[in-house]
C-alpha positions in Angstrom: 47.6 -12.3 142.1 48.5 -14.0 145.0 51.2 -14.3 146.7 53.8 -16.6 144.9 54.1 -20.3 146.4 57.1 -20.5 148.6 58.7 -23.0 146.1 58.4 -20.3 143.2 61.4 -18.9 144.9 63.3 -21.8 146.4 66.7 -21.6 146.2 66.8 -17.7 145.3 69.1 -15.6 147.1 67.7 -12.5 147.3 70.1 -9.3 147.4 69.6 -7.8 150.8 69.0 -3.6 151.3 72.5 -2.9 151.6 73.8 -5.2 148.2 71.4 -3.3 146.7 72.9 -0.2 147.5 76.1 -1.5 147.0 75.0 -2.2 142.8 73.6 1.5 142.6 76.8 2.7 143.8 78.3 1.1 141.1 76.7 2.7 138.9 77.2 5.9 139.4 79.9 7.3 137.7 82.8 9.9 138.6 82.0 13.4 138.7 78.1 12.7 139.0 76.3 15.2 141.2 73.4 12.9 142.6 70.3 13.3 144.9 69.4 10.4 147.3 66.0 10.2 148.2 64.3 9.2 151.7 64.6 5.8 152.8 66.6 2.7 151.6 68.5 5.2 148.5 70.6 7.0 151.4 72.6 3.9 151.6 74.0 4.2 148.6 75.9 6.9 150.0 78.2 4.7 152.4 79.2 2.6 149.1 80.8 5.6 147.2 84.2 4.5 147.1 87.1 6.6 147.0 88.3 6.0 143.7 85.8 8.2 142.3 84.4 11.7 143.4 80.2 12.0 143.5 78.5 15.0 144.6 75.6 14.5 146.6 73.0 16.7 147.0 69.9 17.0 149.5 66.7 18.7 149.2 66.9 20.2 152.4 70.0 22.3 151.3 72.8 20.6 151.8 75.6 19.5 149.1 78.5 17.9 149.4 77.8 14.9 152.1 79.8 12.1 152.6 78.4 8.6 154.4 76.7 8.4 157.5 78.8 9.4 160.7 79.7 6.9 162.6 77.7 5.6 166.0 78.4 8.4 168.6 79.5 11.1 166.2 75.8 11.8 165.2 75.2 16.0 164.7 71.5 16.2 164.4 72.3 20.2 163.0 73.7 18.4 160.2 71.0 16.0 158.5 69.2 15.1 155.3 65.8 15.5 153.9 65.1 12.2 155.6 66.1 13.9 159.2 69.0 11.4 159.0 72.5 12.7 160.4 74.7 12.8 157.7 78.3 13.7 157.5 80.0 16.9 155.2 83.2 16.5 152.7 85.4 19.5 152.2 84.0 22.2 150.3 80.3 20.4 150.9 78.0 23.8 152.4 74.5 24.7 153.3 72.0 27.1 151.4 68.3 27.8 151.0 66.0 25.6 150.5 64.3 27.7 147.6 67.9 27.4 146.2 67.7 23.9 146.4 64.9 23.2 144.6 66.0 25.5 141.8 68.8 23.1 141.1 66.5 20.2 140.9 64.0 22.1 138.8 67.2 23.2 136.5 68.1 20.5 135.7 71.7 20.5 137.9 71.3 17.2 138.9 72.4 14.6 137.3 70.8 11.2 139.0 68.3 10.8 141.6 67.9 7.7 143.5 64.0 7.4 144.7 62.1 4.4 146.4 58.6 3.2 144.5 55.5 1.8 145.8 55.0 1.3 141.6 56.9 1.8 138.4 55.0 1.4 134.9 56.8 -0.5 132.4 57.1 3.0 130.6 58.8 4.2 133.6 56.0 5.9 134.9 56.8 6.2 139.0 54.5 6.1 142.0 56.1 6.8 145.3 54.5 9.5 147.1 50.6 8.0 147.8 49.3 4.3 147.6 45.4 5.6 147.0 44.6 4.4 150.6 41.9 6.2 152.6 44.4 5.9 155.6 47.5 6.6 153.6 49.5 9.8 154.7 50.6 11.3 151.7 54.3 12.2 151.2 55.4 13.8 147.9 58.1 15.9 149.1 60.5 16.8 146.8 59.7 13.1 144.7 58.0 15.3 141.8 60.7 18.0 141.5 63.4 15.4 141.7 61.7 12.6 139.1 61.3 15.1 136.2 64.2 17.4 137.3 67.4 15.0 137.5 69.0 13.9 134.3 68.4 10.0 135.0 65.9 8.7 137.5 66.7 5.0 139.2 64.5 3.5 140.8 65.3 1.0 144.4 62.5 -1.6 145.8 61.3 -4.5 146.5 60.0 -6.4 144.0 57.1 -7.8 145.4 54.4 -6.6 147.3 54.1 -8.1 150.9 51.1 -9.5 149.5 53.2 -11.4 146.6 52.3 -8.5 143.8 55.3 -7.1 141.6 55.7 -3.5 141.9 56.6 -3.4 138.3 53.1 -3.0 136.4 51.9 -2.6 133.2 50.5 1.0 134.3 50.6 2.3 137.8 47.2 2.3 139.8 48.9 4.7 142.7 48.9 8.2 142.0 51.6 9.3 139.7 54.9 11.0 140.7 56.3 11.4 137.2 55.5 10.2 133.7 58.3 8.1 131.5 60.9 9.2 133.8 62.6 5.9 135.7 65.2 4.5 133.4 66.6 1.6 135.8 64.7 -0.2 138.5 67.2 -2.3 141.3 65.3 -4.4 143.7 66.0 -7.8 145.4 65.2 -9.9 142.9 66.2 -8.0 139.6 68.1 -5.3 137.9 65.9 -3.8 134.9 66.4 -1.0 132.1 63.2 0.8 131.4 63.1 2.3 127.5 61.0 2.6 125.3 58.1 0.8 127.1 60.4 -2.2 127.3 61.8 -3.9 130.4 65.3 -5.4 130.0 66.5 -7.6 132.4 70.7 -6.5 133.3 70.4 -8.6 136.7 69.3 -11.7 137.9 69.3 -12.6 142.0 71.4 -15.9 142.6 69.8 -18.6 142.1 66.6 -16.2 140.0 65.9 -17.3 136.5 64.3 -15.3 133.7 61.3 -17.6 133.3 60.6 -17.8 137.4 60.7 -13.5 137.3 58.3 -13.7 134.2 55.7 -15.5 136.2 56.0 -13.0 138.7 55.1 -10.5 136.5 52.1 -10.3 135.0 51.1 -8.1 131.9 55.0 -7.0 131.2 56.8 -9.1 128.6 60.5 -9.3 130.2 63.5 -9.1 128.0 66.8 -10.7 128.4 70.0 -8.1 128.1 
């Protein structure tokens, strides 16, 4: 697929990455234990309001993280799995890396939020390797999270730089997990994935379902 004609998305106001993170935060319930993956998902921590308690886990052995520290207050002995400085809320603690992965693999996380290169209509996830000869594979704990968490959410741009949809009929990149993604958050739409069906929950301002469908070959998008 070629890059979309500029007129295709004329009048569409894409959600910013900060807005996507805010949207994810709204959907995280009170009391949930959540892992935020490296990259874009870490921004979700900045939008978890004081009206609910969400316990944030990081695979390098931290639980009870708060939002990012203010500029100048960073402590680089206190970081998340992406080596970004974080804060620690009262009751937060540190533990061994092996214990952290035991939490992930043992089903103790309610939600994980991950980035992705591709997501299939069946909810398959590819987020650790593009398969390109010069690409550096970086699986980290993504496989453990995608399968071990009770619910897996994905945040990503809807289109590649070349204009191809990252929501695909079947992933062509090496897989991270099978049928694990339940909801996709992007700059163009929020889409639920269940039973091989893709249901559009929200559309970016100015975007129609027909236009989104034209950008998503091989998949029939349904309205919620």
